[in-house]
C-alpha positions in Angstrom: -10.5 33.3 70.9 -7.5 32.2 73.1 -6.7 34.9 75.8 -3.3 34.5 77.4 -3.2 36.0 80.9 -0.2 36.5 83.0 -0.6 35.9 86.7 3.0 37.3 87.6 3.6 41.0 88.7 6.0 43.2 90.7 6.4 42.4 94.2 4.5 44.9 96.4 5.9 46.7 99.1 4.6 45.5 102.4 5.4 48.6 104.0 3.4 50.9 101.7 0.3 48.5 100.8 -2.1 46.9 102.9 -2.2 43.1 102.7 -5.9 43.0 102.4 -5.8 45.2 99.4 -3.4 43.1 97.8 -5.4 39.9 98.3 -8.4 41.5 96.9 -6.6 42.6 93.8 -5.1 39.1 93.2 -8.6 37.5 93.7 -10.0 40.0 91.3 -7.7 39.2 88.6 -8.0 35.5 88.8 -11.7 35.5 89.2 -12.4 37.0 85.8 -10.6 33.9 84.2 -13.4 31.6 84.7 -15.2 30.8 81.4 -12.2 31.6 79.3 -9.8 29.8 77.2 -6.2 29.9 78.7 -2.9 28.4 78.0 -1.2 25.8 80.4 1.7 23.4 80.4 1.5 19.6 80.8 3.8 19.0 83.9 2.7 15.2 84.2 0.6 12.4 82.7 -0.7 10.0 85.2 -2.9 6.9 84.3 -5.7 8.4 82.2 -5.3 12.2 83.2 -2.9 15.1 82.2 -1.9 17.4 84.9 -1.7 21.0 83.6 -0.3 24.0 85.2 -2.0 27.3 84.1 -0.2 29.6 86.6 -2.8 29.3 89.3 -2.3 28.2 92.9 -3.3 24.7 91.9 -3.0 22.6 88.9 -5.8 21.3 87.0 -6.5 17.5 85.8 -8.0 16.8 82.2 -9.0 13.3 81.2 -7.0 12.0 78.2 -10.3 11.1 76.6 -11.0 14.7 75.9 -7.8 14.9 73.7 -9.1 11.9 71.6 -12.8 12.6 71.8 -13.0 13.2 68.0 -10.5 10.3 67.2 -8.0 12.7 65.9 -6.4 14.2 69.3 -2.5 14.8 69.3 -0.2 12.6 71.2 0.6 14.3 74.4 3.9 14.7 76.0 5.2 16.3 79.4 6.2 19.9 78.6 3.6 20.4 75.8 1.6 23.6 75.9 -2.1 23.2 75.4 -5.3 25.6 75.4 -7.9 24.6 78.0 -11.1 26.1 79.2 -11.1 27.3 82.9 -14.5 26.1 84.4 -13.8 27.0 88.0 -10.6 28.1 90.1 -11.1 25.2 92.3 -13.5 22.3 93.1 -14.2 20.7 96.5 -10.7 19.1 96.6 -9.1 22.5 96.0 -8.1 21.7 92.3 -8.7 23.7 89.4 -11.3 22.4 86.9 -10.1 22.5 83.4 -11.4 21.2 80.0 -9.6 20.6 76.8 -12.6 19.7 74.9 -14.5 22.9 75.8 -11.6 25.0 74.9 -11.4 23.4 71.4 -15.4 23.9 71.0 -15.2 27.4 72.1 -12.6 28.3 69.6 -14.1 26.3 67.1 -17.8 27.9 67.6 -16.3 31.3 67.0 -14.7 30.4 63.7 -17.7 28.3 62.6 -20.0 31.3 63.1 -17.8 33.3 60.9 -17.8 30.6 58.2 -21.5 30.2 58.5 -22.1 33.8 57.9 -19.8 34.0 54.9 -21.5 30.6 53.6 -18.0 29.0 53.4 -17.3 25.2 53.8 -15.7 24.0 56.9 -13.4 21.2 57.4 -14.3 18.1 59.6 -14.0 14.5 60.2 -16.9 11.8 60.5 -16.0 9.9 63.7 -19.2 8.3 64.8 -22.6 6.9 63.9 -25.9 8.0 65.7 -29.7 7.4 65.1 -30.5 9.0 61.6 -26.9 10.1 60.8 -23.3 10.6 61.8 -21.3 12.8 64.2 -18.7 15.1 62.6 -15.8 16.8 64.6 -15.5 20.4 63.4 -12.1 21.2 65.1 -13.6 20.7 68.4 -17.2 21.5 67.8 -19.5 18.4 67.3 -21.8 18.5 64.5 -24.7 16.3 63.4 -24.6 14.9 59.7 -28.0 13.5 58.6 -27.8 10.3 56.5 -29.6 11.9 53.5 -26.7 14.6 53.4 -23.9 12.1 53.3 -23.9 11.8 49.4 -25.8 12.6 46.3 -27.2 9.0 46.2 -27.6 6.6 49.0 -24.3 5.2 50.2 -24.2 1.5 51.3 -20.9 1.6 52.9 -19.5 4.7 54.6 -16.7 3.1 56.3 -14.4 4.6 53.6 -15.5 8.1 54.7 -15.0 7.9 58.5 -11.8 9.3 59.8 -11.0 11.3 56.7 -10.7 15.2 56.8 -13.2 16.6 54.2 -15.3 19.7 53.6 -18.8 20.1 54.9 -21.6 23.0 54.4 -23.2 24.3 57.5 -26.9 24.1 57.1 -27.9 25.7 60.5 -26.4 26.6 64.0 -27.9 27.2 67.4 -25.1 28.2 69.9 -27.7 28.3 72.8 -28.4 24.6 72.3 -25.1 23.6 70.9 -26.6 22.3 67.8 -24.8 22.3 64.3 -26.2 20.5 61.2 -23.8 20.0 58.5 -24.0 18.5 54.8 -21.5 16.7 52.7 -24.0 16.4 49.8 -24.1 20.2 49.4 -20.5 20.4 48.8 -20.5 17.4 46.4 -23.6 19.0 44.4 -21.6 22.1 44.2 -18.6 20.5 43.0 -20.4 18.2 40.7 -22.2 21.1 39.1 -19.1 22.9 38.4 -17.4 19.7 36.9 -20.7 18.7 35.1 -20.8 22.1 33.4 -17.2 21.8 32.3 -17.4 18.2 31.3 -20.7 18.4 29.6 -19.5 21.3 27.4 -16.8 18.9 26.0 -19.1 15.8 25.4 -20.3 14.6 22.0 -21.7 11.3 20.6 -19.2 8.7 20.0 -16.6 10.0 22.5 -14.8 7.3 24.3 -14.3 7.9 28.1 -13.1 6.3 31.2 -15.4 5.8 34.0 -16.2 4.1 37.1 -19.1 1.9 38.0 -21.0 3.9 40.6 -24.2 1.9 41.1 -25.8 -1.1 39.5 -29.6 -1.8 38.9 -31.7 -4.4 37.1 -31.8 -2.6 33.8 -28.1 -1.2 33.9 -25.3 0.5 35.7 -24.7 4.1 36.4 -21.1 5.2 35.3 -19.3 8.0 36.9 -17.4 10.0 34.2 -15.8 12.4 36.5 -18.5 14.9 37.8 -21.3 13.5 35.6 -23.2 10.0 35.5 -24.2 8.2 32.4 -26.5 5.2 32.1 -25.0 2.0 30.6 -28.2 -0.1 29.7 -27.8 -3.8 30.1 -28.4 -4.2 26.5 -25.4 -2.2 25.5 -22.9 -4.0 28.0 -22.0 -6.8 25.5 -23.3 -8.2 22.2 -24.1 -11.3 23.7 -27.1 -11.9 26.2 -26.6 -10.5 29.6 -29.4 -11.3 32.0 -28.2 -8.9 34.8 -25.4 -6.2 34.8 -23.8 -7.8 38.0 -22.7 -10.8 35.8 -20.1 -8.4 34.1 -19.8 -5.3 36.2 -19.1 -4.4 39.8 -19.4 -1.3 41.9 -16.1 0.7 41.7 -14.8 -1.1 38.6 -13.1 1.1 36.1 -14.3 0.7 32.5 -14.0 2.3 29.0 -17.4 3.3 27.6 -18.6 5.2 24.5 -21.2 8.0 24.2 -23.9 6.5 22.0 -26.7 9.1 22.7 -26.3 12.5 24.4 -29.2 15.1 25.1 -27.7 18.5 25.8 -31.0 19.9 26.9 -31.8 17.2 29.6 -28.1 16.4 30.0 -28.8 12.6 29.8 -25.9 10.3 28.6 -26.5 6.9 27.4 -23.2 4.8 27.3 -22.2 1.7 25.6 -19.5 -1.0 26.0 -20.2 -3.3 23.1 -20.0 -0.6 20.6 -16.3 -0.6 21.2 -16.3 -4.1 19.8 -16.9 -5.4 16.3 -20.4 -6.4 15.5 -20.6 -10.1 15.3 -23.7 -9.9 13.0 -21.7 -8.5 10.2 -21.5 -11.4 7.7 -23.7 -13.7 9.9 -25.8 -14.7 6.8 -22.6 -16.0 5.2 -21.4 -17.8 8.2 -24.9 -19.3 8.8 -26.7 -19.8 5.6 -30.2 -21.3 5.4 -30.0 -25.1 5.6 -26.7 -25.2 7.7 -26.4 -27.5 10.6 -24.4 -26.4 13.5 -24.2 -26.5 17.4 -25.1 -24.0 20.1 -25.7 -23.5 23.7 -29.3 -22.8 25.1 -28.9 -19.3 26.9 -32.7 -18.6 27.7 -36.0 -20.5 27.6 -39.5 -18.9 27.2 -43.0 -19.9 26.9 -42.6 -19.8 23.1 -39.2 -21.3 22.6 -35.6 -21.1 23.4 -32.8 -19.0 22.5 -29.5 -20.8 21.4 -26.1 -18.8 21.2 -24.3 -19.8 18.0 -21.3 -17.7 18.9 -20.7 -14.8 21.4 -23.2 -12.1 20.4 -25.2 -14.1 17.8 -28.4 -16.0 19.2 -31.1 -17.7 17.3 -34.6 -18.6 18.4 -35.9 -22.3 18.3 -39.6 -21.9 18.4 -41.4 -24.5 20.5 -43.0 -26.0 17.2 -39.6 -26.7 15.9 -38.1 -28.5 18.9 -39.7 -31.9 18.5 -41.7 -34.0 15.9 -43.7 -35.4 18.6 -43.8 -33.3 21.8 -45.8 -30.6 20.2 -47.8 -29.4 23.2 -45.0 -29.9 25.7 -43.4 -26.8 27.4 -39.9 -25.8 26.1 -38.5 -26.2 29.6 -39.5 -29.9 29.7 -37.7 -30.7 26.3 -34.3 -28.7 26.9 -32.5 -26.9 29.8 -30.5 -23.8 30.0 -26.8 -24.2 29.1 -27.5 -27.4 27.2 -25.6 -28.0 24.0 -28.0 -28.8 21.1 -27.8 -29.4 17.5 -29.8 -27.0 15.3 -30.6 -26.3 11.7 -30.8 -22.8 10.3 -34.2 -22.2 9.0 -34.1 -18.4 8.2 -31.6 -15.5 8.5 -32.3 -11.9 8.6 -29.0 -10.1 9.4 -30.7 -6.7 9.1 -33.0 -7.4 11.8 -30.5 -9.5 13.8 -32.6 -12.6 13.7 -32.0 -16.2 13.0 -34.7 -18.8 13.1 -33.5 -22.4 14.0 -34.9 -25.9 14.3 -33.9 -28.9 16.4 -36.3 -31.4 15.1 -34.9 -31.0 11.6 -31.6 -32.5 12.8 -33.4 -35.9 13.5 -35.4 -38.3 11.2 -39.1 -37.5 11.1 -41.0 -40.5 12.9 -44.1 -39.5 11.1 -42.5 -40.6 7.8 -41.6 -43.9 9.3 -45.2 -44.4 10.8 -46.8 -44.0 7.4 -44.7 -46.7 6.0 -45.5 -49.0 9.0 -49.4 -48.2 9.1 -51.9 -47.8 6.2 -55.3 -46.4 6.4 -57.6 -49.2 7.4 -55.0 -51.4 9.0 -55.7 -52.7 12.6 -53.5 -51.9 15.5 -53.1 -53.0 19.0 -51.9 -50.4 21.7 -52.1 -49.4 25.4 -54.5 -46.5 26.4 -52.0 -43.7 27.2 -54.4 -41.1 28.2 -58.4 -40.6 28.6 -59.8 -36.9 28.0 -63.1 -35.6 27.7 -63.0 -36.0 23.8 -61.6 -39.5 23.5 -58.8 -42.0 24.1 -55.0 -41.7 23.2 -53.6 -44.9 22.2 -49.7 -45.4 22.0 -48.4 -46.5 18.5 -44.7 -46.0 19.0 -42.5 -44.6 21.7 -43.1 -41.0 20.7 -46.6 -41.1 18.7 -50.0 -41.6 20.1 -53.2 -42.1 18.1 -56.6 -40.7 19.2 -59.8 -42.6 19.2 -62.6 -39.9 19.2 -65.3 -40.7 21.7 -67.9 -40.9 18.7 -65.8 -43.7 17.2 -66.1 -46.0 20.2 -69.4 -47.6 19.7 -72.2 -47.9 17.2 -75.0 -48.3 19.7 -74.0 -46.6 22.9 -73.7 -43.0 23.5 -70.1 -41.6 23.5 -70.5 -40.7 27.1 -71.6 -44.1 28.0 -69.0 -46.0 25.7 -66.1 -44.3 27.3 -66.6 -45.4 30.7 -65.6 -48.9 29.7 -62.0 -47.9 29.2 -59.2 -47.5 31.7 -55.6 -46.1 31.5 -53.2 -48.8 30.7 -55.7 -51.0 29.0 -54.8 -52.7 25.7 -57.1 -52.3 23.0 -57.5 -52.9 19.3 -58.4 -50.3 16.8 -58.5 -49.4 13.2 -56.5 -46.7 11.4 -58.9 -44.1 10.0 -56.4 -41.3 9.0 -52.8 -40.3 9.2 -51.9 -36.6 8.8 -48.1 -36.1 9.1 -48.4 -32.2 8.6 -50.7 -31.8 11.5 -49.2 -34.7 13.3 -52.3 -36.5 14.0 -53.4 -40.2 13.7 -57.2 -40.8 14.0 -58.3 -44.4 15.1 -61.6 -46.1 15.6 -62.8 -48.9 17.6 -66.4 -49.3 16.4 -65.1 -49.5 12.8 -63.6 -53.0 13.7 -67.3 -54.3 13.2 -69.9 -53.6 10.6 -72.5 -50.8 11.5 -75.8 -52.5 12.5 -77.8 -49.3 11.5 -76.8 -50.1 8.0 -78.1 -53.5 8.2 -81.2 -52.5 9.7 -82.1 -49.8 7.2 -81.3 -52.2 4.2 -85.1 -52.8 3.6 -86.1 -49.2 4.1 -85.7 -46.2 1.8 -86.8 -42.6 1.7 -90.5 -42.2 0.6 -91.8 -45.8 1.7 -94.5 -46.3 4.2 -93.8 -48.3 7.4 -96.0 -49.5 10.0 -94.6 -48.2 13.4 -95.4 -48.6 17.2 -95.7 -45.6 19.4 -92.9 -45.8 22.1 -93.1 -42.4 23.7 -95.4 -39.4 23.5 -93.8 -35.9 23.7 -94.9 -32.3 23.4 -92.8 -31.9 20.2 -94.1 -35.1 18.7 -94.0 -39.0 19.1 -91.1 -41.6 19.1 -91.9 -44.8 17.3 -90.0 -48.1 16.7 -89.7 -49.7 13.3 -89.0 -53.3 12.5 -85.3 -54.3 13.1 -85.2 -52.2 16.4 -84.8 -49.0 14.7 -86.1 -45.6 16.2 -87.8 -43.0 14.5 -89.4 -39.6 15.3 -92.8 -37.9 14.0 -92.7 -34.2 14.7 -95.9 -32.6 15.9 -96.6 -30.8 12.6 -96.3 -34.0 10.8 -98.9 -36.0 12.8 -101.9 -35.1 10.7 -102.7 -33.3 7.5 -105.5 -31.6 9.4 -104.0 -28.8 11.7 -106.6 -29.6 14.4 -105.4 -33.0 14.5 -101.8 -32.2 15.0 -101.7 -33.2 18.7 -99.4 -35.7 20.1 -101.7 -36.5 23.1 -104.3 -38.2 20.7 -101.6 -41.1 20.4 -101.1 -43.8 23.1 -97.9 -45.9 23.8 -98.1 -49.1 21.9 -100.5 -47.8 19.3 -99.7 -48.8 15.7 -99.4 -46.0 13.1 -98.5 -45.8 9.4 -96.1 -43.2 8.5 -94.1 -42.1 5.5 -90.2 -42.2 5.8 -89.0 -38.6 5.0 -85.4 -38.8 5.9 -82.7 -41.1 6.9 -79.7 -39.6 8.5 -76.8 -42.1 8.6 -74.5 -39.7 10.4 -76.8 -39.1 13.3 -78.4 -42.6 12.9 -81.9 -41.0 12.7 -85.1 -41.7 10.8 -87.7 -39.1 10.4 -91.3 -40.0 9.5 -94.5 -38.2 8.7 -98.2 -39.2 8.9 -99.2 -36.0 7.2 -97.2 -36.8 4.1 -98.8 -40.4 4.0 -102.2 -38.9 4.2 -101.3 -36.4 1.5 -100.1 -39.2 -0.8 -103.2 -41.2 -0.3 -105.2 -38.1 -1.2 -103.3 -37.7 -4.4 -103.9 -41.2 -5.2 -107.7 -40.7 -4.7 -107.5 -37.6 -7.0 -105.8 -39.7 -9.7 -108.4 -42.3 -9.4 -111.5 -40.1 -9.3 -110.7 -37.2 -11.3 -108.1 -35.4 -13.4 -106.6 -32.0 -13.0 -106.5 -31.6 -16.7 -110.3 -30.4 -17.1 -109.5 -27.3 -15.1 -111.6 -28.2 -12.3 -110.6 -27.2 -8.9 -109.3 -29.4 -6.2 -112.5 -29.0 -4.2 -114.7 -29.9 -7.2 -112.7 -32.9 -7.9 -113.0 -34.1 -4.3 -116.7 -33.4 -4.4 -117.1 -35.4 -7.6 -115.3 -38.2 -6.0 -117.4 -38.2 -3.1 -120.7 -38.1 -5.1 -119.5 -41.0 -7.0 -118.7 -42.9 -3.8 -122.3 -42.0 -2.6 -123.8 -43.1 -5.9 -121.9 -46.4 -5.7 -123.0 -47.0 -2.4 -126.6 -46.1 -3.0 -126.5 -48.7 -5.9 -125.3 -51.2 -3.8 -128.1 -50.7 -1.4 -130.6 -50.6 -4.2 -129.4 -53.8 -5.6 -129.8 -55.5 -2.3 -133.3 -53.9 -1.5 -134.9 -54.8 -5.0 -136.0 -58.5 -4.3 -137.5 -57.3 -1.0 -139.6 -54.6 -2.8 -141.0 -57.2 -5.4 -142.0 -59.6 -2.6 -143.7 -57.0 -0.8 -145.7 -55.8 -3.8 -146.8 -59.6 -4.6 -148.0 -60.0 -1.0 -150.0 -56.8 -1.2 -151.6 -57.9 -4.3 -152.4 -61.3 -2.9 -153.9 -59.6 0.2 -155.9 -57.3 -2.0 -157.4 -60.2 -4.1 -158.2 -62.2 -1.0 -160.2 -59.1 0.4 -161.8 -58.5 -2.8 -163.2 -62.2 -3.3 -165.7 -61.9 -0.2 -166.9 -58.5 -1.5 -167.6 -59.8 -4.9 -169.4 -62.8 -3.4 -171.6 -60.5 -1.4 -172.2 -58.4 -4.4 -173.0 -61.4 -6.5 -175.6 -62.7 -4.0 -177.2 -59.3 -3.7 -177.5 -59.1 -7.4 -179.1 -62.5 -7.5 
């Protein structure tokens, strides 16, 4: 509060009053002025100071900077009356010490305290930036405005707010420390709440409003509708594709929008711009019938295809399989590029789902049809090895079509892994066309088919069920490997080595040993021959039964085998007997002769005795 004090008075009578008393009275009156706000007149302006007369014995000097400390100081002229704060009656130079800034601060603090008590907003000016916020001049009192209290949402550029008189809410005050903290956001929220309540009460879906773009994000833009914000999603900005809202909108731009969704409970507002324009999909199936050929611009490329704009607001999808007849496994980005003009054919239209399927390859001749006319199955071709993979070779047939030689079709006698090592990329080779499949876009080739199959030639004299003489080439735990005539290889499994289970051991055979075995299977696809010693023995046993006995008598197999063995024994005994008979006759004759020779002397003795 400004206190005007007059230093003038009636002249005392030197005859009736003591000079010392008068001096003490004068000093008492002026001494109580220190620390107060008083009025003074500017009597001169020298360089950067204003000389002010406040009615004391000396004038005071105030720096001109104090009058413009907040950036809003008045223009000073000689003769102007101003309020100043009297700090001391005189300094070491005998001059009165005054402060314009402290005078304004003192008066402002008193008013601010009253406003703070009543929770009333105060006027101020943002004039400087400090760490964490800004400084605000509240009619002389300097307050701190935190950065979070500047606006409801973060503000990138505060330059439009600096130097402008605007309301603030005092959050806290501490006069002893000289601290004041204010908020601009609190005022905005209060104002916004009032405006929002009034505006929300009048909102309804379908309403068209004017707004200003307040903020832009990746998914849309926030529009200020005058106290309440609505979200304009990127998909509702235009009928055509918008990759980012910044392509169409800018912060501060005034736009016209329509309320497309409004939730009165959550007070969320969804806005649209494209809804104010006619839907281009209306009648799209008539303008783009199936089979029609047109031209469009590539707007977006994905892993599965590309989107082509036929007209603003209408896009169709060209699937990667419909881009090229020959570049089937190539990424779409290597076939076409964004913004490229391409010819397309309409394959399917669903206006209700806002979908159009397009094809690019249908606009050019199918090279597979020409390939079928040029090559027939069984014909021979010559081409360059374009690529070598783990499953075969790719051989160039035309500029766009390659044929594949599977590794199993490289050689008759070598393993696929060994045969593929003989080929290099860029090598010219000959091959035979095995199959052409335009639907699957495949051409199968073969190299080994250029010559006859040596396996077929080798097995020409062999057939299933015949007995062959083999030579053991390898003894394994699972059986034995054998070689047949003509260089063919065969295999006898362990359980086929003998009819007798005890003899089904591969270790009883030696490499180089000759064995007779029955051919049980010839696998042309795997080029394998399977044999069996057990089957041969069983066949010989069956033949023996047929020769020595019949199963028609009802006898058991053991009886038949026993009878056969007895017959064999009898036959052998007869043969032995026939050989031994002459010997027995000779022995009997010898015995008789010996006996007779012995009897003769005896008879002679008996005869002499008788005589």
